[in-house]
N, C-alpha and C positions, 0 to 999 in steps of 0.2 A: 504494500500500500504506500502511496505517496503521502507524505506529511509535510506541512509547512511549519517552520520554526521561526520565531521572532524573539529577539531580545534587544536591549539597547545596544547599538553598534559599539558604543564605548566599552561594553563589557565582553567583547569578543577577544579575550586573551586568557591565558592560563596562569597568570600570576596574581590572581585574586579569587576569592571564594565564589562570587557570582559567575565569573567566566568558567571556572573549573566545573561548577555545577551544571552550567548550560552545555558545555562540551560533553559532560557525562551523560546528560539526557539524550543528546544527539547520538552519541556513541552507543548507548543502550538500545535506542530505537533501530539503529543500523544493524546491530548484532541480532536483533529480532527479525531482520530481513526487510525492514522498511527503507524506502528511499526518502531521505530528509532533505528538503529544499529550503533555501533561505527566503523567508517572507514572500512566498509564492501564492498568488490568488487562486490558483487552479486546484490544488489538492483538496479533498473533501474535509480534511481535518487540519486545524492550525493550533499549535501550542504558542501561547504568548507568555514569555518568561521575563516580565518586567512590570513596572507600574502601569496601570490601565491608561493613564494619561499619555504614556509613551507609545501605546499600540493602537489607540482609538482611530487615528487617521488612516491606518492600514487594514481596517476591518472589512472583510468581504462577507456580506450577509448570507451568501450561498455556502460558506464554509461553516463547519461546526467549530466554534471558537472556545478553546479552553484557556482560562487564565490560571497559571500556576503561581500562586501567591507565596512568595518567599520572603516578604518583608517582615521585620520583627518590630512591631509597634502595637500599642494598645488601642489605637484609634485609626479608622480609615480616613483618608484625605477627602475633603468635601467634594472635590471634582470627580471622584471615583464613582459615586453613587449612581449617577445617570448612566455612566458607561456600563457598570455592572448590571443595572436594571434592563438596559436596552441592547447591549452589544455582545454580552458574554453568555454562552450557552451552558457552560459548566465551569465550576471552580474547583481547583485542587489546592491543597495547602501543604506546606513544607513540614509541618509538625502539628500534633494535636493542639498545642497552645495557639498557633495561628488559626487553626480551624475553630477554636473556641471564640476567638475575637471576631471572626467572620460570622459565626452563629449568633453572637451577642448583637451584631449589627443587622441581623435578619437575612443572612446569606447562607444557603446550604452548601456544604462542602461535599463533593462527590467522592473524592479520594484523597488520602494523605500519602504524598510522595516524600518520604523522609529524607531530609538533608538540612543542614544549617543548625538549628537550635538543638542543643544536646538535651536529651530527656531528663538529665539531672538538674538542669537549670530551672529555677522557680522564680518568676517575676514577683516584684512587690512595688506598690506605688509609694513614691516619696513626695513629701512636701518640700519643694525647692525654695529656699529662702536666700540663697547666695549662689555664687558660681559653683559649678560642679567640677571637682578636681579628680583626675584619674592619672594613672601611670600609663605612659605610652612608650612601647618598646618596639624597635624594628624599623624597617624602611618602607612599610606599606603606605600607599597614598589613598587607601580606602576611605571614603567619605571626606576627602579633602581636609585632613587635619591641619590646624594652624600651629606651627611649631616656632 
């Protein structure tokens, strides 16, 4: 089967988690015998592995559009609701925790495709009264750290 795959073009590398995960998805589909095409409007199925605001301009209503939600946040962005309500046929999540956030916002997750958040990690809400301080080690440019 031909499958279309889309992610943010800036994430098409293997020196960061998102890129490694995206290439892993493509590789897994290929090992199963599927031909994976980049952002192609023709295949009957399309995986969108990025924020909804990044793929909405490339939606083909004739394709079955799956959003693979891999973001790690407790709140959906406001501009996502209309896209999820009108453009996405199926939602997959990267962890049960992300699935729970989607469920809390009224969206049914069809499948959990595990990667990203470790099952031992447990979130908790904090009241932020000052700057957040954290230790940063390494040379990653993920999320554009200001050093």
